[in-house]
C-alpha positions as CSV (number, residue, x, y, z in Angstrom):
1,M,0.0,0.0,-0.1
2,T,1.6,3.6,-0.9
3,W,0.4,7.3,-0.8
4,K,-0.8,9.3,-3.0
5,K,-0.6,13.0,-3.0
6,I,-3.9,15.0,-3.9
7,S,-3.8,18.6,-5.2
8,K,-5.0,20.9,-2.3
9,D,-5.7,24.9,-2.8
10,P,-4.1,25.5,-6.1
11,V,-3.1,29.1,-6.8
12,F,-2.3,29.3,-10.6
13,T,-5.9,28.2,-12.8
14,V,-6.0,27.8,-16.7
15,S,-7.5,31.5,-16.4
16,K,-4.9,32.9,-14.4
17,N,-1.8,34.4,-15.7
18,L,1.5,34.4,-13.7
19,P,2.8,36.9,-11.5
20,L,5.7,38.6,-12.5
21,R,7.5,37.1,-9.4
22,I,6.9,33.8,-10.4
23,Y,8.8,34.3,-14.0
24,V,11.6,36.3,-12.3
25,A,12.1,33.3,-9.8
26,Y,12.0,30.6,-12.0
27,G,14.5,32.5,-14.1
28,L,16.9,33.0,-11.2
29,G,16.5,29.2,-10.0
30,H,19.3,27.9,-12.7
31,I,21.5,30.7,-12.3
32,L,23.9,28.2,-10.1
33,N,24.0,25.6,-12.3
34,D,24.2,28.0,-15.5
35,V,27.7,29.9,-14.4
36,C,28.9,26.5,-13.4
37,A,27.9,24.7,-17.0
38,A,29.6,27.6,-18.1
39,M,32.9,27.0,-16.9
40,W,32.9,23.9,-17.3
41,F,32.2,24.2,-20.6
42,S,34.1,26.6,-21.8
43,Y,37.4,26.2,-19.8
44,L,37.8,22.6,-18.6
45,L,39.7,21.8,-21.2
46,V,41.3,25.1,-21.4
47,F,42.1,25.1,-17.8
48,F,43.4,21.4,-17.4
49,H,45.1,21.3,-21.2
50,L,46.8,24.7,-21.0
51,V,46.9,25.4,-17.6
52,L,47.7,22.0,-15.9
53,K,49.3,20.4,-18.6
54,F,47.2,17.9,-18.7
55,K,47.3,16.0,-22.6
56,N,44.2,16.8,-24.8
57,N,42.7,13.1,-24.0
58,E,43.2,13.1,-20.8
59,A,41.5,16.5,-20.3
60,G,38.5,14.7,-22.3
61,A,38.4,12.3,-20.0
62,L,37.7,14.3,-17.1
63,L,35.0,15.5,-19.2
64,L,33.6,12.1,-20.3
65,V,33.7,11.1,-16.5
66,G,31.4,14.0,-15.4
67,Q,29.2,13.7,-18.6
68,V,28.9,10.0,-17.6
69,A,27.8,11.0,-13.8
70,D,25.6,13.3,-15.2
71,A,24.0,11.1,-17.5
72,I,23.5,7.9,-15.2
73,A,22.2,10.5,-12.3
74,T,19.4,12.3,-14.7
75,P,16.8,9.6,-15.0
76,I,17.4,8.3,-11.3
77,I,16.8,11.4,-9.9
78,G,13.9,12.0,-12.4
79,Y,12.2,8.9,-11.5
80,H,12.5,9.7,-7.7
81,S,11.3,13.2,-8.0
82,D,8.1,11.9,-10.0
83,K,7.3,9.2,-7.2
84,D,5.2,10.8,-4.0
85,H,7.5,9.6,-1.2
86,S,6.2,9.5,2.7
87,C,10.0,10.9,3.7
88,W,9.5,13.4,5.8
89,L,11.8,15.5,3.6
90,Y,9.7,15.5,0.8
91,R,7.2,18.0,2.9
92,F,9.6,20.6,1.2
93,G,8.0,19.6,-1.9
94,R,9.3,16.6,-4.2
95,R,11.2,19.1,-6.9
96,K,12.2,21.1,-4.2
97,I,13.9,19.0,-2.3
98,W,16.1,17.3,-4.8
99,Y,16.8,20.9,-6.0
100,F,18.6,21.6,-2.4
101,I,20.4,18.3,-2.3
102,G,21.5,19.5,-5.8
103,T,22.6,23.1,-5.0
104,I,24.6,21.8,-1.7
105,C,26.6,19.3,-3.4
106,V,27.2,22.1,-6.2
107,L,28.8,24.2,-3.9
108,A,30.8,21.9,-2.0
109,T,32.6,20.5,-4.7
110,F,32.9,23.0,-7.7
111,P,35.7,25.0,-6.5
112,F,38.1,22.0,-6.2
113,I,37.4,21.1,-9.9
114,F,39.2,24.7,-10.6
115,A,42.2,24.1,-8.7
116,P,45.4,22.4,-7.7
117,C,45.2,18.9,-6.8
118,I,45.5,19.5,-2.7
119,G,48.3,17.4,-1.4
120,C,48.8,15.6,-4.8
121,Q,50.0,17.8,-7.3
122,N,54.0,16.3,-7.2
123,T,52.2,12.9,-8.2
124,T,51.2,10.8,-11.2
125,T,48.6,12.4,-13.5
126,S,46.8,9.2,-12.9
127,L,46.2,9.6,-9.5
128,Q,45.6,13.3,-10.0
129,M,42.5,12.4,-12.5
130,V,41.2,10.1,-9.5
131,Y,41.2,13.1,-7.1
132,Y,39.3,15.4,-9.7
133,S,37.1,12.7,-11.0
134,F,35.9,12.5,-6.6
135,F,34.4,16.3,-7.0
136,I,33.2,16.0,-10.5
137,I,30.8,13.0,-9.8
138,I,29.4,14.8,-6.8
139,F,29.5,17.8,-9.0
140,Q,27.2,16.3,-11.7
141,F,25.2,14.3,-9.2
142,G,24.2,17.9,-7.7
143,W,24.2,19.8,-11.0
144,A,21.8,16.7,-12.6
145,S,19.5,17.5,-9.6
146,V,19.2,20.7,-9.9
147,Q,18.2,20.5,-14.0
148,I,15.8,17.9,-13.6
149,S,13.3,19.6,-10.5
150,H,13.8,22.9,-12.3
151,M,12.9,22.0,-15.4
152,A,10.2,19.8,-14.2
153,L,8.9,23.0,-12.3
154,I,7.5,23.9,-16.1
155,P,4.7,21.5,-16.6
156,E,3.1,22.2,-13.1
157,I,3.7,25.9,-13.0
158,T,0.8,26.2,-15.4
159,P,-0.8,24.3,-17.8
160,R,-1.0,26.9,-20.5
161,E,1.2,26.2,-23.6
162,H,2.6,30.0,-24.4
163,Q,3.1,30.3,-20.4
164,R,5.3,27.2,-20.6
165,T,7.3,28.9,-23.8
166,K,7.8,32.0,-21.9
167,L,9.0,30.0,-18.5
168,A,10.9,28.0,-20.9
169,A,12.6,31.0,-23.1
170,I,13.3,32.9,-19.2
171,R,15.0,29.8,-18.6
172,S,17.3,30.3,-21.9
173,G,17.3,33.6,-21.5
174,A,19.1,33.3,-17.7
175,T,21.5,30.6,-19.0
176,V,22.4,33.4,-21.4
177,V,22.7,36.3,-19.2
178,A,24.8,33.9,-17.2
179,S,27.2,32.8,-19.4
180,I,27.7,36.7,-20.2
181,F,28.5,37.0,-16.9
182,V,31.2,34.4,-16.4
183,Y,32.9,35.8,-19.7
184,L,32.8,39.1,-18.0
185,V,34.4,37.8,-15.0
186,T,36.7,36.1,-16.8
187,W,37.4,39.0,-19.2
188,G,38.1,41.2,-16.4
189,V,40.3,38.7,-14.8
190,L,42.5,37.3,-17.3
191,G,42.0,40.1,-19.6
192,M,42.9,43.4,-18.2
193,S,45.0,41.9,-15.7
194,G,47.3,40.2,-18.1
195,G,48.1,42.3,-20.6
196,S,47.1,42.8,-24.8
197,D,49.4,40.1,-26.0
198,K,49.3,37.2,-23.0
199,K,48.0,33.9,-23.9
200,I,46.6,31.3,-21.1
201,N,49.6,29.5,-19.5
202,P,50.3,28.0,-16.0
203,D,50.3,30.9,-14.0
204,D,46.9,31.5,-14.0
205,V,45.9,29.0,-11.9
206,K,44.7,31.6,-9.0
207,K,43.0,33.6,-11.6
208,F,41.1,30.7,-12.4
209,Q,39.8,30.3,-8.5
210,I,39.2,33.8,-8.4
211,I,36.9,33.6,-11.1
212,V,34.9,30.4,-9.7
213,W,34.5,31.9,-6.3
214,S,33.2,35.4,-7.9
215,I,30.1,33.5,-10.6
216,M,29.3,31.2,-7.3
217,S,28.6,33.8,-5.1
218,F,26.3,35.0,-7.9
219,G,24.7,31.9,-8.3
220,I,24.1,31.5,-4.9
221,V,22.0,34.8,-4.4
222,C,20.0,33.6,-6.9
223,S,19.4,30.1,-5.8
224,V,17.9,31.4,-2.3
225,I,15.7,33.7,-4.4
226,F,14.3,30.9,-6.2
227,Y,13.9,28.6,-3.3
228,F,11.7,31.5,-1.1
229,N,9.7,32.4,-3.8
230,I,8.8,29.7,-5.9
231,K,6.4,27.2,-3.3
232,E,5.4,23.9,-4.5
233,Q,1.6,23.6,-3.6
234,K,0.2,22.4,-0.5
235,T,-0.5,18.4,-0.8
236,M,-2.5,15.8,1.3
237,M,-1.3,12.0,1.5
238,S,-4.2,9.9,0.9
239,C,-4.0,6.0,0.9
240,D,-3.9,4.9,-2.9
241,E,-3.1,0.8,-3.4
242,H,-2.6,1.4,-7.3
243,V,0.1,4.7,-7.6
244,D,3.4,2.5,-7.9
245,S,1.9,-0.2,-10.7
246,E,0.4,3.0,-12.4
247,T,3.4,4.9,-12.3
248,R,5.4,1.5,-13.8
249,S,2.5,1.3,-16.4
250,N,3.3,5.0,-17.8
251,I,6.7,4.4,-17.8
252,K,6.3,1.4,-20.1
253,D,4.2,3.0,-22.2
254,L,6.5,6.0,-22.5
255,F,9.0,3.9,-24.2
256,K,6.4,2.4,-26.7
257,N,5.8,5.5,-28.0
258,Y,8.4,6.3,-30.7
259,K,7.8,10.5,-30.1
260,V,9.5,9.6,-27.1
261,Y,13.2,8.4,-29.0
262,L,12.8,10.9,-31.7
263,V,12.4,13.9,-28.6
264,A,15.3,12.6,-27.0
265,V,17.4,12.9,-30.3
266,I,16.0,16.8,-30.5
267,Y,16.8,17.4,-27.3
268,M,20.3,15.5,-27.2
269,S,21.1,17.3,-30.8
270,S,20.4,20.6,-29.8
271,R,22.2,20.6,-26.5
272,L,24.9,18.8,-28.3
273,F,25.4,21.9,-30.6
274,L,25.2,24.3,-27.9
275,N,28.0,22.5,-25.7
276,L,30.3,21.4,-28.3
277,T,30.2,24.9,-29.3
278,Q,30.9,26.3,-26.1
279,V,33.6,23.5,-25.2
280,F,35.5,24.2,-28.7
281,I,34.6,27.9,-29.3
282,S,38.0,28.6,-26.9
283,L,40.5,25.9,-28.2
284,Y,39.0,27.2,-32.1
285,L,39.8,30.4,-31.0
286,D,43.3,29.6,-29.2
287,E,45.0,27.2,-31.4
288,A,43.0,28.0,-35.1
289,L,43.4,31.3,-35.3
290,D,46.0,32.0,-32.2
291,M,44.2,34.8,-30.4
292,V,45.3,36.2,-26.8
293,A,43.8,35.1,-23.5
294,S,41.7,38.0,-23.5
295,A,39.8,37.2,-26.9
296,L,38.9,33.8,-25.3
297,A,36.2,35.5,-22.9
298,I,35.7,38.8,-25.4
299,I,34.4,36.5,-28.6
300,P,32.3,34.3,-26.8
301,L,31.0,37.3,-24.5
302,A,29.7,38.3,-27.8
303,M,27.9,35.2,-28.9
304,Y,25.8,35.1,-25.6
305,V,24.9,38.4,-25.8
306,A,23.8,37.2,-29.2
307,S,22.1,34.7,-27.3
308,F,20.2,36.7,-25.1
309,I,19.0,39.4,-27.6
310,A,17.7,36.3,-30.1
311,S,15.7,34.7,-26.8
312,L,13.7,37.8,-26.5
313,P,11.5,37.4,-29.7
314,I,11.6,33.2,-29.6
315,G,7.9,33.1,-28.0
316,V,6.0,35.4,-30.3
317,I,8.1,33.8,-33.4
318,T,6.8,30.2,-32.3
319,K,3.7,31.5,-31.8
320,H,3.1,32.5,-35.0
321,I,5.1,29.9,-37.1
322,G,5.0,27.0,-34.8
323,R,7.9,24.5,-32.7
324,K,9.0,23.1,-35.8
325,L,10.2,26.0,-38.0
326,T,11.2,27.8,-35.1
327,Y,13.8,24.9,-34.7
328,L,14.8,25.0,-38.2
329,L,15.1,28.4,-38.7
330,G,17.7,28.3,-36.3
331,T,19.5,25.1,-37.8
332,V,19.6,27.2,-40.9
333,I,21.3,30.0,-39.1
334,G,23.4,27.7,-37.4
335,L,25.0,25.9,-40.6
336,V,25.4,29.6,-42.0
337,A,28.2,30.2,-39.1
338,C,29.4,26.4,-39.1
339,V,30.6,27.3,-42.9
340,W,32.0,30.1,-42.5
341,I,33.8,29.2,-40.0
342,Q,35.5,26.5,-42.4
343,F,36.8,29.4,-44.8
344,G,37.4,32.3,-42.3
345,E,41.3,32.9,-42.2
346,D,42.1,36.2,-43.3
347,D,42.9,39.0,-41.1
348,S,39.5,41.1,-41.4
349,Y,37.9,37.7,-40.5
350,K,40.0,37.1,-37.2
351,T,39.3,41.1,-36.4
352,Y,35.8,41.6,-37.4
353,L,33.9,39.0,-38.6
354,I,34.9,36.6,-36.4
355,F,31.9,38.5,-34.0
356,L,29.4,38.2,-36.9
357,V,30.0,34.5,-37.3
358,V,29.6,33.7,-33.2
359,A,26.6,36.2,-33.2
360,L,25.3,33.4,-35.4
361,L,26.2,30.6,-33.5
362,G,24.4,32.6,-30.3
363,A,21.1,32.9,-32.2
364,A,20.9,29.5,-33.4
365,T,22.1,27.6,-30.1
366,T,19.1,29.7,-28.5
367,I,16.6,29.0,-30.8
368,V,17.2,25.5,-30.9
369,L,17.6,24.8,-27.5
370,V,14.4,27.1,-26.4
371,S,12.4,25.0,-29.5
372,S,13.5,21.4,-28.0
373,F,12.4,22.4,-24.4
374,D,8.7,23.2,-26.2
375,I,8.5,20.2,-28.1
376,T,9.7,17.9,-24.5
377,T,7.2,19.9,-22.8
378,E,4.7,19.0,-25.2
379,L,5.6,15.3,-24.9
380,I,4.7,15.3,-21.1
381,G,1.4,17.2,-21.8
382,V,-0.8,16.2,-18.9
383,K,1.5,13.6,-17.4
384,T,3.2,15.9,-15.0
385,N,3.8,13.5,-12.4
386,S,6.2,11.5,-14.8
387,G,7.4,14.9,-16.3
388,A,10.7,14.8,-14.2
389,F,11.6,11.1,-15.4
390,I,11.0,12.3,-19.2
391,Y,13.3,15.0,-18.6
392,G,16.0,12.6,-17.1
393,I,15.5,10.5,-20.2
394,M,16.0,13.4,-22.4
395,S,19.0,14.4,-20.4
396,F,21.0,11.1,-20.2
397,A,20.9,11.0,-24.1
398,D,22.4,14.5,-24.0
399,K,24.9,14.2,-21.0
400,L,26.1,10.3,-22.7
401,S,26.5,12.3,-26.1
402,N,28.3,14.9,-25.1
403,G,30.9,13.4,-23.2
404,I,31.6,10.7,-25.8
405,T,31.6,13.0,-28.5
406,V,34.1,15.3,-26.7
407,E,36.0,12.4,-25.7
408,I,36.6,11.0,-29.4
409,I,37.3,14.6,-30.4
410,Q,40.2,15.1,-27.9
411,H,41.6,11.3,-28.7
412,F,42.1,11.9,-32.1
413,H,44.1,15.5,-31.7
414,N,47.4,14.1,-31.1
415,D,49.3,16.6,-33.7
416,E,49.7,20.0,-31.9
417,T,51.0,21.1,-35.0
418,N,47.4,20.6,-36.6
419,T,45.9,24.2,-36.4
420,A,43.1,23.7,-38.4
421,Y,41.8,20.5,-36.1
422,Y,39.3,22.3,-34.0
423,K,38.3,24.6,-37.2
424,N,37.1,21.5,-38.4
425,V,35.6,20.3,-35.3
426,M,33.2,23.6,-35.1
427,T,32.5,23.0,-39.1
428,Y,31.5,19.2,-39.0
429,A,30.9,18.1,-35.5
430,C,28.6,21.4,-34.7
431,G,26.9,21.8,-38.0
432,G,26.3,17.8,-37.6
433,A,24.5,18.0,-34.3
434,V,22.1,20.7,-35.3
435,L,21.5,19.3,-39.0
436,M,20.8,15.6,-36.8
437,G,18.3,17.6,-34.8
438,A,16.7,19.0,-37.3
439,I,16.2,15.7,-39.3
440,A,14.4,14.4,-36.0
441,V,12.1,17.5,-36.0
442,L,11.1,16.6,-40.1
443,L,10.2,13.2,-39.1
444,L,8.1,14.0,-35.9
445,N,4.5,13.9,-36.4
446,S,3.7,17.7,-36.6
447,N,0.7,17.1,-34.3
448,S,3.1,16.9,-31.4
449,A,5.0,20.0,-32.1
450,K,2.4,22.5,-33.3
451,T,1.2,25.5,-31.0
452,G,-2.5,26.7,-30.3
453,E,-3.1,23.9,-27.9
454,E,-4.0,26.3,-24.6
455,G,-4.7,25.5,-21.3
456,P,-8.8,24.5,-21.6
457,K,-7.6,21.2,-23.4
458,R,-5.7,20.1,-20.6
459,K,-7.1,18.9,-17.6
460,N,-6.2,17.3,-13.9
461,I,-2.9,19.2,-14.1
462,E,-1.2,19.8,-10.7
463,T,-0.1,23.2,-10.4
464,I,1.9,24.9,-7.9
465,S,2.2,28.4,-5.8
């Protein structure tokens, strides 16, 4: 016999608009994750290869460890987040308790990743990799806990499609703002203090610690604001012998639905496009274009400013042309940028046109990512009790593909004199990822991605206050 939650006194109904406070607080809720992710994807390989002098494949292996840990954790966290446990901790909210646990794990481990190996600086690289892997695994568990619980709140906050799209767009916009903040801090610490012609080297290890503590302080404040403003609805527990069997049945039905696999490919491809761009843009600038340390902050900063600008009209665009066409629009923009990178070499490109290219990349990543969020939310529909598990499946595919892809790319980069290597990565790997997502969108039944299905068509959706 199990216990089942029954909604009580819902605040947000189909006909009621969400207050601005909820939009703002929800947007701030993922900032800590976002600033850590920006550092993780943009500077992990840079830090371990250029500062700690790990080999390319060793740095890639550490990123793979993190992505595999994240991939394994996400569906497990999603499954338990969807269940109505009788544990006293769940009185704080089945989503928010995982958010809180994840936040603690992130705060306790992330600073150690971008720091020298404490007590083992002079040991073998293998021992140092074990040391860093310990912190990376705990960090990724925490990161996944925050990500899944935060994403799973969208369908529960509101049943209305345009409000869900707005929440997803705000989440994406907040991610961009967080990334911009990271690059501004990095520019200030690396660029302004290092001279105009200085490249990243082992002497910059303390500067990376300053960057990490600066961005995490900002993230902590945002998490506190989220935690005390977003409140899950009050629930009471009722006895229901069929809850567990219904949950298992819902999960089985999910795996029988071909749309789950197509949506997983769409979400995975969108995240792969974004993350590969983040991971390799700095290495492309350093190795292929031979740019100084400050450029490794300024140019990604320009990319994320463009991402933020692109996030503003996405809700309106999606409402008029639909999710599928919006995704395909982002694909076209992204492919133009990837092809341009392959042919950009002269001084005018390095000085001016590179900013236009990264602006196109930034706009494309935002468009396809928000569209993939929308399509995933549409897949959940009225099954909000399975929302976190579905997001966990999507994130599993995303994280595993990212880690494996990065490790493969790094493994085959053995020739340091091959300066065109990361240029080819930006063109073929990033371009291939977004193209794969577009193909999956075209294969997806049009009814699963169209707009206009408003709240009145949905029933029995739990909400939060």
